[in-house]
mmCIF file of the N, C-alpha and C atoms, coordinates in Angstrom:
data_MODEL
# 
_entry.id   MODEL 
# 
loop_
_atom_site.group_PDB 
_atom_site.id 
_atom_site.type_symbol 
_atom_site.label_atom_id 
_atom_site.label_alt_id 
_atom_site.label_comp_id 
_atom_site.label_asym_id 
_atom_site.label_entity_id 
_atom_site.label_seq_id 
_atom_site.pdbx_PDB_ins_code 
_atom_site.Cartn_x 
_atom_site.Cartn_y 
_atom_site.Cartn_z 
_atom_site.occupancy 
_atom_site.B_iso_or_equiv 
_atom_site.pdbx_formal_charge 
_atom_site.auth_seq_id 
_atom_site.auth_comp_id 
_atom_site.auth_asym_id 
_atom_site.auth_atom_id 
_atom_site.pdbx_PDB_model_num 
ATOM 1   N N  . MET A 1 1  ? 64.055  87.311  88.533  1.00 0.00 ? 1  MET A N  1 
ATOM 2   C CA . MET A 1 1  ? 65.181  88.217  88.154  1.00 0.00 ? 1  MET A CA 1 
ATOM 3   C C  . MET A 1 1  ? 66.148  87.756  87.344  1.00 0.00 ? 1  MET A C  1 
ATOM 4   N N  . THR A 1 2  ? 67.165  87.490  86.182  1.00 0.00 ? 2  THR A N  1 
ATOM 5   C CA . THR A 1 2  ? 68.648  87.648  86.568  1.00 0.00 ? 2  THR A CA 1 
ATOM 6   C C  . THR A 1 2  ? 69.408  88.768  85.987  1.00 0.00 ? 2  THR A C  1 
ATOM 7   N N  . LEU A 1 3  ? 70.958  89.258  86.387  1.00 0.00 ? 3  LEU A N  1 
ATOM 8   C CA . LEU A 1 3  ? 71.094  90.234  85.847  1.00 0.00 ? 3  LEU A CA 1 
ATOM 9   C C  . LEU A 1 3  ? 72.861  89.897  85.831  1.00 0.00 ? 3  LEU A C  1 
ATOM 10  N N  . ALA A 1 4  ? 73.522  90.027  84.779  1.00 0.00 ? 4  ALA A N  1 
ATOM 11  C CA . ALA A 1 4  ? 74.511  89.685  84.314  1.00 0.00 ? 4  ALA A CA 1 
ATOM 12  C C  . ALA A 1 4  ? 75.499  90.639  84.889  1.00 0.00 ? 4  ALA A C  1 
ATOM 13  N N  . ARG A 1 5  ? 76.624  89.956  85.935  1.00 0.00 ? 5  ARG A N  1 
ATOM 14  C CA . ARG A 1 5  ? 77.632  90.613  86.325  1.00 0.00 ? 5  ARG A CA 1 
ATOM 15  C C  . ARG A 1 5  ? 78.076  91.730  85.818  1.00 0.00 ? 5  ARG A C  1 
ATOM 16  N N  . SER A 1 6  ? 78.190  91.913  84.307  1.00 0.00 ? 6  SER A N  1 
ATOM 17  C CA . SER A 1 6  ? 78.594  93.000  83.456  1.00 0.00 ? 6  SER A CA 1 
ATOM 18  C C  . SER A 1 6  ? 77.948  94.029  83.615  1.00 0.00 ? 6  SER A C  1 
ATOM 19  N N  . ASP A 1 7  ? 76.836  93.811  83.661  1.00 0.00 ? 7  ASP A N  1 
ATOM 20  C CA . ASP A 1 7  ? 75.718  94.712  83.536  1.00 0.00 ? 7  ASP A CA 1 
ATOM 21  C C  . ASP A 1 7  ? 75.337  95.153  85.246  1.00 0.00 ? 7  ASP A C  1 
ATOM 22  N N  . LEU A 1 8  ? 75.529  94.716  86.342  1.00 0.00 ? 8  LEU A N  1 
ATOM 23  C CA . LEU A 1 8  ? 75.555  95.218  87.027  1.00 0.00 ? 8  LEU A CA 1 
ATOM 24  C C  . LEU A 1 8  ? 76.924  96.110  87.386  1.00 0.00 ? 8  LEU A C  1 
ATOM 25  N N  . ALA A 1 9  ? 78.077  95.687  86.999  1.00 0.00 ? 9  ALA A N  1 
ATOM 26  C CA . ALA A 1 9  ? 78.831  96.570  87.325  1.00 0.00 ? 9  ALA A CA 1 
ATOM 27  C C  . ALA A 1 9  ? 79.140  98.007  86.783  1.00 0.00 ? 9  ALA A C  1 
ATOM 28  N N  . ARG A 1 10 ? 78.399  98.252  85.217  1.00 0.00 ? 10 ARG A N  1 
ATOM 29  C CA . ARG A 1 10 ? 78.354  98.648  84.653  1.00 0.00 ? 10 ARG A CA 1 
ATOM 30  C C  . ARG A 1 10 ? 77.011  100.127 85.258  1.00 0.00 ? 10 ARG A C  1 
ATOM 31  N N  . LEU A 1 11 ? 76.130  98.803  85.832  1.00 0.00 ? 11 LEU A N  1 
ATOM 32  C CA . LEU A 1 11 ? 74.899  100.205 86.435  1.00 0.00 ? 11 LEU A CA 1 
ATOM 33  C C  . LEU A 1 11 ? 75.481  100.637 87.918  1.00 0.00 ? 11 LEU A C  1 
ATOM 34  N N  . ILE A 1 12 ? 76.653  100.083 88.268  1.00 0.00 ? 12 ILE A N  1 
ATOM 35  C CA . ILE A 1 12 ? 77.003  100.967 89.365  1.00 0.00 ? 12 ILE A CA 1 
ATOM 36  C C  . ILE A 1 12 ? 77.985  101.979 89.210  1.00 0.00 ? 12 ILE A C  1 
ATOM 37  N N  . TYR A 1 13 ? 78.546  102.045 87.950  1.00 0.00 ? 13 TYR A N  1 
ATOM 38  C CA . TYR A 1 13 ? 80.262  102.176 87.815  1.00 0.00 ? 13 TYR A CA 1 
ATOM 39  C C  . TYR A 1 13 ? 79.756  103.911 87.268  1.00 0.00 ? 13 TYR A C  1 
ATOM 40  N N  . ASP A 1 14 ? 77.792  103.652 86.443  1.00 0.00 ? 14 ASP A N  1 
ATOM 41  C CA . ASP A 1 14 ? 77.391  104.601 85.637  1.00 0.00 ? 14 ASP A CA 1 
ATOM 42  C C  . ASP A 1 14 ? 77.245  105.589 87.047  1.00 0.00 ? 14 ASP A C  1 
ATOM 43  N N  . ARG A 1 15 ? 76.776  105.260 88.339  1.00 0.00 ? 15 ARG A N  1 
ATOM 44  C CA . ARG A 1 15 ? 75.573  106.030 88.827  1.00 0.00 ? 15 ARG A CA 1 
ATOM 45  C C  . ARG A 1 15 ? 77.458  106.316 90.175  1.00 0.00 ? 15 ARG A C  1 
ATOM 46  N N  . ILE A 1 16 ? 78.311  106.208 89.966  1.00 0.00 ? 16 ILE A N  1 
ATOM 47  C CA . ILE A 1 16 ? 79.203  106.143 91.098  1.00 0.00 ? 16 ILE A CA 1 
ATOM 48  C C  . ILE A 1 16 ? 79.975  107.286 90.176  1.00 0.00 ? 16 ILE A C  1 
ATOM 49  N N  . ALA A 1 17 ? 80.297  107.200 88.628  1.00 0.00 ? 17 ALA A N  1 
ATOM 50  C CA . ALA A 1 17 ? 81.581  107.886 87.891  1.00 0.00 ? 17 ALA A CA 1 
ATOM 51  C C  . ALA A 1 17 ? 81.610  109.176 88.714  1.00 0.00 ? 17 ALA A C  1 
ATOM 52  N N  . SER A 1 18 ? 80.744  109.936 88.225  1.00 0.00 ? 18 SER A N  1 
ATOM 53  C CA . SER A 1 18 ? 80.928  111.670 88.905  1.00 0.00 ? 18 SER A CA 1 
ATOM 54  C C  . SER A 1 18 ? 80.997  112.063 89.682  1.00 0.00 ? 18 SER A C  1 
ATOM 55  N N  . ARG A 1 19 ? 80.868  110.802 90.903  1.00 0.00 ? 19 ARG A N  1 
ATOM 56  C CA . ARG A 1 19 ? 81.552  111.445 92.244  1.00 0.00 ? 19 ARG A CA 1 
ATOM 57  C C  . ARG A 1 19 ? 82.418  110.612 93.071  1.00 0.00 ? 19 ARG A C  1 
ATOM 58  N N  . CYS A 1 20 ? 83.165  109.670 92.533  1.00 0.00 ? 20 CYS A N  1 
ATOM 59  C CA . CYS A 1 20 ? 83.699  108.946 93.039  1.00 0.00 ? 20 CYS A CA 1 
ATOM 60  C C  . CYS A 1 20 ? 85.403  108.307 92.039  1.00 0.00 ? 20 CYS A C  1 
ATOM 61  N N  . GLU A 1 21 ? 85.763  108.705 92.687  1.00 0.00 ? 21 GLU A N  1 
ATOM 62  C CA . GLU A 1 21 ? 87.319  108.144 91.802  1.00 0.00 ? 21 GLU A CA 1 
ATOM 63  C C  . GLU A 1 21 ? 87.374  106.229 91.636  1.00 0.00 ? 21 GLU A C  1 
ATOM 64  N N  . THR A 1 22 ? 87.526  106.024 90.472  1.00 0.00 ? 22 THR A N  1 
ATOM 65  C CA . THR A 1 22 ? 87.694  104.642 90.052  1.00 0.00 ? 22 THR A CA 1 
ATOM 66  C C  . THR A 1 22 ? 88.939  104.274 89.448  1.00 0.00 ? 22 THR A C  1 
ATOM 67  N N  . ILE A 1 23 ? 89.463  103.239 89.634  1.00 0.00 ? 23 ILE A N  1 
ATOM 68  C CA . ILE A 1 23 ? 91.058  102.935 89.801  1.00 0.00 ? 23 ILE A CA 1 
ATOM 69  C C  . ILE A 1 23 ? 91.012  101.867 89.091  1.00 0.00 ? 23 ILE A C  1 
ATOM 70  N N  . PHE A 1 24 ? 91.542  101.565 87.384  1.00 0.00 ? 24 PHE A N  1 
ATOM 71  C CA . PHE A 1 24 ? 91.360  100.321 86.952  1.00 0.00 ? 24 PHE A CA 1 
ATOM 72  C C  . PHE A 1 24 ? 92.675  99.911  85.806  1.00 0.00 ? 24 PHE A C  1 
ATOM 73  N N  . GLY A 1 25 ? 93.627  98.546  86.529  1.00 0.00 ? 25 GLY A N  1 
ATOM 74  C CA . GLY A 1 25 ? 94.197  98.415  85.559  1.00 0.00 ? 25 GLY A CA 1 
ATOM 75  C C  . GLY A 1 25 ? 95.593  98.319  86.785  1.00 0.00 ? 25 GLY A C  1 
ATOM 76  N N  . ASP A 1 26 ? 95.183  98.360  87.663  1.00 0.00 ? 26 ASP A N  1 
ATOM 77  C CA . ASP A 1 26 ? 96.176  98.555  89.152  1.00 0.00 ? 26 ASP A CA 1 
ATOM 78  C C  . ASP A 1 26 ? 95.610  97.394  89.888  1.00 0.00 ? 26 ASP A C  1 
ATOM 79  N N  . GLY A 1 27 ? 96.996  97.320  91.006  1.00 0.00 ? 27 GLY A N  1 
ATOM 80  C CA . GLY A 1 27 ? 96.057  96.337  91.794  1.00 0.00 ? 27 GLY A CA 1 
ATOM 81  C C  . GLY A 1 27 ? 97.295  96.567  93.099  1.00 0.00 ? 27 GLY A C  1 
ATOM 82  N N  . ILE A 1 28 ? 96.608  96.495  94.663  1.00 0.00 ? 28 ILE A N  1 
ATOM 83  C CA . ILE A 1 28 ? 96.628  96.797  95.709  1.00 0.00 ? 28 ILE A CA 1 
ATOM 84  C C  . ILE A 1 28 ? 97.796  96.406  95.967  1.00 0.00 ? 28 ILE A C  1 
ATOM 85  N N  . THR A 1 29 ? 98.568  96.504  96.640  1.00 0.00 ? 29 THR A N  1 
ATOM 86  C CA . THR A 1 29 ? 99.486  95.993  97.585  1.00 0.00 ? 29 THR A CA 1 
ATOM 87  C C  . THR A 1 29 ? 100.102 96.000  98.544  1.00 0.00 ? 29 THR A C  1 
ATOM 88  N N  . GLY A 1 30 ? 98.944  96.691  99.567  1.00 0.00 ? 30 GLY A N  1 
ATOM 89  C CA . GLY A 1 30 ? 99.350  97.467  100.924 1.00 0.00 ? 30 GLY A CA 1 
ATOM 90  C C  . GLY A 1 30 ? 97.763  98.214  101.591 1.00 0.00 ? 30 GLY A C  1 
ATOM 91  N N  . LEU A 1 31 ? 97.736  98.017  102.728 1.00 0.00 ? 31 LEU A N  1 
ATOM 92  C CA . LEU A 1 31 ? 96.412  98.433  103.088 1.00 0.00 ? 31 LEU A CA 1 
ATOM 93  C C  . LEU A 1 31 ? 96.982  98.913  104.560 1.00 0.00 ? 31 LEU A C  1 
ATOM 94  N N  . GLU A 1 32 ? 96.847  100.889 105.159 1.00 0.00 ? 32 GLU A N  1 
ATOM 95  C CA . GLU A 1 32 ? 97.247  101.266 106.379 1.00 0.00 ? 32 GLU A CA 1 
ATOM 96  C C  . GLU A 1 32 ? 96.284  101.656 106.768 1.00 0.00 ? 32 GLU A C  1 
ATOM 97  N N  . PRO A 1 33 ? 95.759  101.628 107.758 1.00 0.00 ? 33 PRO A N  1 
ATOM 98  C CA . PRO A 1 33 ? 94.281  102.427 108.337 1.00 0.00 ? 33 PRO A CA 1 
ATOM 99  C C  . PRO A 1 33 ? 95.214  103.105 109.019 1.00 0.00 ? 33 PRO A C  1 
ATOM 100 N N  . SER A 1 34 ? 94.133  104.185 108.990 1.00 0.00 ? 34 SER A N  1 
ATOM 101 C CA . SER A 1 34 ? 94.860  105.629 109.965 1.00 0.00 ? 34 SER A CA 1 
ATOM 102 C C  . SER A 1 34 ? 93.732  106.000 110.093 1.00 0.00 ? 34 SER A C  1 
ATOM 103 N N  . GLY A 1 35 ? 93.281  107.397 111.280 1.00 0.00 ? 35 GLY A N  1 
ATOM 104 C CA . GLY A 1 35 ? 92.280  107.705 111.958 1.00 0.00 ? 35 GLY A CA 1 
ATOM 105 C C  . GLY A 1 35 ? 91.703  107.935 111.284 1.00 0.00 ? 35 GLY A C  1 
ATOM 106 N N  . ASP A 1 36 ? 92.015  109.065 109.844 1.00 0.00 ? 36 ASP A N  1 
ATOM 107 C CA . ASP A 1 36 ? 91.149  109.522 108.876 1.00 0.00 ? 36 ASP A CA 1 
ATOM 108 C C  . ASP A 1 36 ? 91.145  108.635 107.498 1.00 0.00 ? 36 ASP A C  1 
ATOM 109 N N  . GLY A 1 37 ? 91.392  107.415 107.130 1.00 0.00 ? 37 GLY A N  1 
ATOM 110 C CA . GLY A 1 37 ? 91.537  107.034 105.809 1.00 0.00 ? 37 GLY A CA 1 
ATOM 111 C C  . GLY A 1 37 ? 92.623  105.597 105.966 1.00 0.00 ? 37 GLY A C  1 
ATOM 112 N N  . VAL A 1 38 ? 92.350  105.608 104.706 1.00 0.00 ? 38 VAL A N  1 
ATOM 113 C CA . VAL A 1 38 ? 93.613  104.772 104.433 1.00 0.00 ? 38 VAL A CA 1 
ATOM 114 C C  . VAL A 1 38 ? 94.364  104.438 103.660 1.00 0.00 ? 38 VAL A C  1 
ATOM 115 N N  . GLN A 1 39 ? 95.841  104.682 103.908 1.00 0.00 ? 39 GLN A N  1 
ATOM 116 C CA . GLN A 1 39 ? 96.915  105.076 102.993 1.00 0.00 ? 39 GLN A CA 1 
ATOM 117 C C  . GLN A 1 39 ? 97.050  103.530 102.118 1.00 0.00 ? 39 GLN A C  1 
ATOM 118 N N  . VAL A 1 40 ? 97.017  103.748 100.965 1.00 0.00 ? 40 VAL A N  1 
ATOM 119 C CA . VAL A 1 40 ? 97.155  102.243 99.946  1.00 0.00 ? 40 VAL A CA 1 
ATOM 120 C C  . VAL A 1 40 ? 98.123  102.223 99.127  1.00 0.00 ? 40 VAL A C  1 
ATOM 121 N N  . THR A 1 41 ? 98.895  101.220 99.072  1.00 0.00 ? 41 THR A N  1 
ATOM 122 C CA . THR A 1 41 ? 99.927  101.154 97.963  1.00 0.00 ? 41 THR A CA 1 
ATOM 123 C C  . THR A 1 41 ? 99.766  100.318 96.986  1.00 0.00 ? 41 THR A C  1 
ATOM 124 N N  . PHE A 1 42 ? 99.948  100.344 95.566  1.00 0.00 ? 42 PHE A N  1 
ATOM 125 C CA . PHE A 1 42 ? 99.967  99.444  94.794  1.00 0.00 ? 42 PHE A CA 1 
ATOM 126 C C  . PHE A 1 42 ? 101.178 98.843  94.008  1.00 0.00 ? 42 PHE A C  1 
ATOM 127 N N  . GLU A 1 43 ? 100.424 98.635  92.791  1.00 0.00 ? 43 GLU A N  1 
ATOM 128 C CA . GLU A 1 43 ? 101.986 97.360  92.286  1.00 0.00 ? 43 GLU A CA 1 
ATOM 129 C C  . GLU A 1 43 ? 102.262 98.514  91.293  1.00 0.00 ? 43 GLU A C  1 
ATOM 130 N N  . ARG A 1 44 ? 101.493 99.789  90.417  1.00 0.00 ? 44 ARG A N  1 
ATOM 131 C CA . ARG A 1 44 ? 102.477 100.006 89.751  1.00 0.00 ? 44 ARG A CA 1 
ATOM 132 C C  . ARG A 1 44 ? 102.232 101.765 90.414  1.00 0.00 ? 44 ARG A C  1 
ATOM 133 N N  . ALA A 1 45 ? 101.346 102.360 90.466  1.00 0.00 ? 45 ALA A N  1 
ATOM 134 C CA . ALA A 1 45 ? 101.066 103.657 91.183  1.00 0.00 ? 45 ALA A CA 1 
ATOM 135 C C  . ALA A 1 45 ? 101.581 104.208 92.354  1.00 0.00 ? 45 ALA A C  1 
ATOM 136 N N  . ALA A 1 46 ? 101.626 105.856 92.393  1.00 0.00 ? 46 ALA A N  1 
ATOM 137 C CA . ALA A 1 46 ? 102.792 106.084 93.803  1.00 0.00 ? 46 ALA A CA 1 
ATOM 138 C C  . ALA A 1 46 ? 101.843 105.543 95.138  1.00 0.00 ? 46 ALA A C  1 
ATOM 139 N N  . PRO A 1 47 ? 101.645 105.241 96.169  1.00 0.00 ? 47 PRO A N  1 
ATOM 140 C CA . PRO A 1 47 ? 100.880 105.487 97.266  1.00 0.00 ? 47 PRO A CA 1 
ATOM 141 C C  . PRO A 1 47 ? 100.017 106.610 97.458  1.00 0.00 ? 47 PRO A C  1 
ATOM 142 N N  . ARG A 1 48 ? 99.190  106.377 97.853  1.00 0.00 ? 48 ARG A N  1 
ATOM 143 C CA . ARG A 1 48 ? 98.360  107.227 98.160  1.00 0.00 ? 48 ARG A CA 1 
ATOM 144 C C  . ARG A 1 48 ? 96.773  106.919 99.158  1.00 0.00 ? 48 ARG A C  1 
ATOM 145 N N  . ARG A 1 49 ? 96.062  108.260 100.051 1.00 0.00 ? 49 ARG A N  1 
ATOM 146 C CA . ARG A 1 49 ? 95.652  107.971 100.875 1.00 0.00 ? 49 ARG A CA 1 
ATOM 147 C C  . ARG A 1 49 ? 93.940  108.111 100.676 1.00 0.00 ? 49 ARG A C  1 
ATOM 148 N N  . PHE A 1 50 ? 93.048  107.202 100.837 1.00 0.00 ? 50 PHE A N  1 
ATOM 149 C CA . PHE A 1 50 ? 91.701  107.376 100.723 1.00 0.00 ? 50 PHE A CA 1 
ATOM 150 C C  . PHE A 1 50 ? 90.649  107.281 101.555 1.00 0.00 ? 50 PHE A C  1 
ATOM 151 N N  . ASP A 1 51 ? 89.473  107.740 101.639 1.00 0.00 ? 51 ASP A N  1 
ATOM 152 C CA . ASP A 1 51 ? 88.300  107.793 103.111 1.00 0.00 ? 51 ASP A CA 1 
ATOM 153 C C  . ASP A 1 51 ? 88.091  106.210 103.020 1.00 0.00 ? 51 ASP A C  1 
ATOM 154 N N  . LEU A 1 52 ? 88.067  105.773 101.546 1.00 0.00 ? 52 LEU A N  1 
ATOM 155 C CA . LEU A 1 52 ? 87.022  104.654 101.426 1.00 0.00 ? 52 LEU A CA 1 
ATOM 156 C C  . LEU A 1 52 ? 87.717  103.655 100.661 1.00 0.00 ? 52 LEU A C  1 
ATOM 157 N N  . VAL A 1 53 ? 88.036  102.174 100.634 1.00 0.00 ? 53 VAL A N  1 
ATOM 158 C CA . VAL A 1 53 ? 88.320  101.724 99.428  1.00 0.00 ? 53 VAL A CA 1 
ATOM 159 C C  . VAL A 1 53 ? 87.561  99.978  99.063  1.00 0.00 ? 53 VAL A C  1 
ATOM 160 N N  . VAL A 1 54 ? 87.166  100.258 98.183  1.00 0.00 ? 54 VAL A N  1 
ATOM 161 C CA . VAL A 1 54 ? 86.553  98.869  98.097  1.00 0.00 ? 54 VAL A CA 1 
ATOM 162 C C  . VAL A 1 54 ? 87.187  98.002  96.991  1.00 0.00 ? 54 VAL A C  1 
ATOM 163 N N  . GLY A 1 55 ? 87.213  96.769  97.530  1.00 0.00 ? 55 GLY A N  1 
ATOM 164 C CA . GLY A 1 55 ? 87.871  95.591  96.809  1.00 0.00 ? 55 GLY A CA 1 
ATOM 165 C C  . GLY A 1 55 ? 87.490  94.962  95.740  1.00 0.00 ? 55 GLY A C  1 
ATOM 166 N N  . ALA A 1 56 ? 86.953  95.156  94.266  1.00 0.00 ? 56 ALA A N  1 
ATOM 167 C CA . ALA A 1 56 ? 85.719  94.678  93.919  1.00 0.00 ? 56 ALA A CA 1 
ATOM 168 C C  . ALA A 1 56 ? 86.796  93.572  92.693  1.00 0.00 ? 56 ALA A C  1 
ATOM 169 N N  . ASP A 1 57 ? 87.539  92.257  93.631  1.00 0.00 ? 57 ASP A N  1 
ATOM 170 C CA . ASP A 1 57 ? 88.726  91.948  91.931  1.00 0.00 ? 57 ASP A CA 1 
ATOM 171 C C  . ASP A 1 57 ? 88.202  90.509  92.885  1.00 0.00 ? 57 ASP A C  1 
ATOM 172 N N  . GLY A 1 58 ? 86.665  90.002  93.169  1.00 0.00 ? 58 GLY A N  1 
ATOM 173 C CA . GLY A 1 58 ? 86.578  88.326  92.608  1.00 0.00 ? 58 GLY A CA 1 
ATOM 174 C C  . GLY A 1 58 ? 86.983  87.714  94.096  1.00 0.00 ? 58 GLY A C  1 
ATOM 175 N N  . LEU A 1 59 ? 85.779  86.585  93.711  1.00 0.00 ? 59 LEU A N  1 
ATOM 176 C CA . LEU A 1 59 ? 86.022  85.601  94.564  1.00 0.00 ? 59 LEU A CA 1 
ATOM 177 C C  . LEU A 1 59 ? 87.098  85.220  95.858  1.00 0.00 ? 59 LEU A C  1 
ATOM 178 N N  . HIS A 1 60 ? 88.018  84.963  95.384  1.00 0.00 ? 60 HIS A N  1 
ATOM 179 C CA . HIS A 1 60 ? 89.302  85.379  96.446  1.00 0.00 ? 60 HIS A CA 1 
ATOM 180 C C  . HIS A 1 60 ? 89.966  86.500  96.379  1.00 0.00 ? 60 HIS A C  1 
ATOM 181 N N  . SER A 1 61 ? 89.715  87.306  96.656  1.00 0.00 ? 61 SER A N  1 
ATOM 182 C CA . SER A 1 61 ? 89.841  89.151  96.875  1.00 0.00 ? 61 SER A CA 1 
ATOM 183 C C  . SER A 1 61 ? 91.633  89.584  97.666  1.00 0.00 ? 61 SER A C  1 
ATOM 184 N N  . ALA A 1 62 ? 92.137  89.445  96.408  1.00 0.00 ? 62 ALA A N  1 
ATOM 185 C CA . ALA A 1 62 ? 93.586  90.305  97.670  1.00 0.00 ? 62 ALA A CA 1 
ATOM 186 C C  . ALA A 1 62 ? 93.380  91.224  98.268  1.00 0.00 ? 62 ALA A C  1 
ATOM 187 N N  . VAL A 1 63 ? 92.605  92.596  97.969  1.00 0.00 ? 63 VAL A N  1 
ATOM 188 C CA . VAL A 1 63 ? 92.105  93.767  98.310  1.00 0.00 ? 63 VAL A CA 1 
ATOM 189 C C  . VAL A 1 63 ? 91.358  92.691  100.234 1.00 0.00 ? 63 VAL A C  1 
ATOM 190 N N  . ARG A 1 64 ? 90.385  92.243  100.251 1.00 0.00 ? 64 ARG A N  1 
ATOM 191 C CA . ARG A 1 64 ? 90.353  91.123  101.256 1.00 0.00 ? 64 ARG A CA 1 
ATOM 192 C C  . ARG A 1 64 ? 91.496  90.805  102.077 1.00 0.00 ? 64 ARG A C  1 
ATOM 193 N N  . LYS A 1 65 ? 92.098  90.220  101.509 1.00 0.00 ? 65 LYS A N  1 
ATOM 194 C CA . LYS A 1 65 ? 92.737  88.992  102.052 1.00 0.00 ? 65 LYS A CA 1 
ATOM 195 C C  . LYS A 1 65 ? 93.808  90.525  103.637 1.00 0.00 ? 65 LYS A C  1 
ATOM 196 N N  . LEU A 1 66 ? 93.821  91.797  102.502 1.00 0.00 ? 66 LEU A N  1 
ATOM 197 C CA . LEU A 1 66 ? 95.055  92.360  103.230 1.00 0.00 ? 66 LEU A CA 1 
ATOM 198 C C  . LEU A 1 66 ? 94.461  93.088  104.146 1.00 0.00 ? 66 LEU A C  1 
ATOM 199 N N  . ALA A 1 67 ? 93.209  93.289  104.406 1.00 0.00 ? 67 ALA A N  1 
ATOM 200 C CA . ALA A 1 67 ? 92.462  93.736  105.122 1.00 0.00 ? 67 ALA A CA 1 
ATOM 201 C C  . ALA A 1 67 ? 91.908  92.603  106.314 1.00 0.00 ? 67 ALA A C  1 
ATOM 202 N N  . PHE A 1 68 ? 91.958  91.807  105.903 1.00 0.00 ? 68 PHE A N  1 
ATOM 203 C CA . PHE A 1 68 ? 91.285  90.812  106.892 1.00 0.00 ? 68 PHE A CA 1 
ATOM 204 C C  . PHE A 1 68 ? 92.145  89.361  106.931 1.00 0.00 ? 68 PHE A C  1 
ATOM 205 N N  . GLY A 1 69 ? 92.850  89.109  106.259 1.00 0.00 ? 69 GLY A N  1 
ATOM 206 C CA . GLY A 1 69 ? 93.343  87.930  106.403 1.00 0.00 ? 69 GLY A CA 1 
ATOM 207 C C  . GLY A 1 69 ? 93.163  87.065  105.688 1.00 0.00 ? 69 GLY A C  1 
ATOM 208 N N  . ASP A 1 70 ? 93.630  85.855  105.659 1.00 0.00 ? 70 ASP A N  1 
ATOM 209 C CA . ASP A 1 70 ? 93.704  84.418  104.988 1.00 0.00 ? 70 ASP A CA 1 
ATOM 210 C C  . ASP A 1 70 ? 91.594  84.048  104.999 1.00 0.00 ? 70 ASP A C  1 
ATOM 211 N N  . ASP A 1 71 ? 91.704  83.602  103.365 1.00 0.00 ? 71 ASP A N  1 
ATOM 212 C CA . ASP A 1 71 ? 89.888  83.411  103.155 1.00 0.00 ? 71 ASP A CA 1 
ATOM 213 C C  . ASP A 1 71 ? 89.812  82.294  104.620 1.00 0.00 ? 71 ASP A C  1 
ATOM 214 N N  . GLY A 1 72 ? 90.922  81.313  104.975 1.00 0.00 ? 72 GLY A N  1 
ATOM 215 C CA . GLY A 1 72 ? 90.450  80.232  105.598 1.00 0.00 ? 72 GLY A CA 1 
ATOM 216 C C  . GLY A 1 72 ? 90.352  81.004  106.870 1.00 0.00 ? 72 GLY A C  1 
ATOM 217 N N  . ARG A 1 73 ? 90.300  81.749  107.584 1.00 0.00 ? 73 ARG A N  1 
ATOM 218 C CA . ARG A 1 73 ? 89.803  82.034  108.612 1.00 0.00 ? 73 ARG A CA 1 
ATOM 219 C C  . ARG A 1 73 ? 88.097  82.306  108.564 1.00 0.00 ? 73 ARG A C  1 
ATOM 220 N N  . PHE A 1 74 ? 87.835  82.702  107.479 1.00 0.00 ? 74 PHE A N  1 
ATOM 221 C CA . PHE A 1 74 ? 86.278  82.846  107.154 1.00 0.00 ? 74 PHE A CA 1 
ATOM 222 C C  . PHE A 1 74 ? 85.278  81.648  106.595 1.00 0.00 ? 74 PHE A C  1 
ATOM 223 N N  . GLU A 1 75 ? 85.795  80.382  106.009 1.00 0.00 ? 75 GLU A N  1 
ATOM 224 C CA . GLU A 1 75 ? 85.193  79.736  105.070 1.00 0.00 ? 75 GLU A CA 1 
ATOM 225 C C  . GLU A 1 75 ? 85.464  78.510  105.981 1.00 0.00 ? 75 GLU A C  1 
ATOM 226 N N  . ALA A 1 76 ? 83.821  78.186  105.789 1.00 0.00 ? 76 ALA A N  1 
ATOM 227 C CA . ALA A 1 76 ? 83.933  76.323  106.792 1.00 0.00 ? 76 ALA A CA 1 
ATOM 228 C C  . ALA A 1 76 ? 83.026  75.703  105.754 1.00 0.00 ? 76 ALA A C  1 
ATOM 229 N N  . TYR A 1 77 ? 83.630  74.400  105.312 1.00 0.00 ? 77 TYR A N  1 
ATOM 230 C CA . TYR A 1 77 ? 82.320  73.923  105.431 1.00 0.00 ? 77 TYR A CA 1 
ATOM 231 C C  . TYR A 1 77 ? 80.703  73.091  105.797 1.00 0.00 ? 77 TYR A C  1 
ATOM 232 N N  . LEU A 1 78 ? 79.842  73.480  105.801 1.00 0.00 ? 78 LEU A N  1 
ATOM 233 C CA . LEU A 1 78 ? 78.939  72.931  106.322 1.00 0.00 ? 78 LEU A CA 1 
ATOM 234 C C  . LEU A 1 78 ? 78.296  71.810  106.127 1.00 0.00 ? 78 LEU A C  1 
ATOM 235 N N  . ALA A 1 79 ? 78.708  71.301  104.904 1.00 0.00 ? 79 ALA A N  1 
ATOM 236 C CA . ALA A 1 79 ? 77.989  70.021  105.144 1.00 0.00 ? 79 ALA A CA 1 
ATOM 237 C C  . ALA A 1 79 ? 77.055  70.035  104.273 1.00 0.00 ? 79 ALA A C  1 
ATOM 238 N N  . GLY A 1 80 ? 76.871  70.833  103.184 1.00 0.00 ? 80 GLY A N  1 
ATOM 239 C CA . GLY A 1 80 ? 75.190  71.024  102.676 1.00 0.00 ? 80 GLY A CA 1 
ATOM 240 C C  . GLY A 1 80 ? 75.422  69.686  101.401 1.00 0.00 ? 80 GLY A C  1 
ATOM 241 N N  . SER A 1 81 ? 73.843  69.229  100.755 1.00 0.00 ? 81 SER A N  1 
ATOM 242 C CA . SER A 1 81 ? 74.170  68.753  99.911  1.00 0.00 ? 81 SER A CA 1 
ATOM 243 C C  . SER A 1 81 ? 73.498  68.994  98.752  1.00 0.00 ? 81 SER A C  1 
# 
């Protein structure tokens, strides 16, 4: 079975849209964990606190880098052919 990324994204969004806030058209520039959530700073919007942050920004995710550090810490050549 093959499922296009855009179809998967639409299915996920349709499922959560009425229960979760989804932000499009802005970027995350900072994450600061606290005891009861995460303080998030944005490129355009004012900072806000969230219970959960999901970064769905691609292979070299800026959100992942903010949360866990440089990709190089987690990537390794496995000598596959």
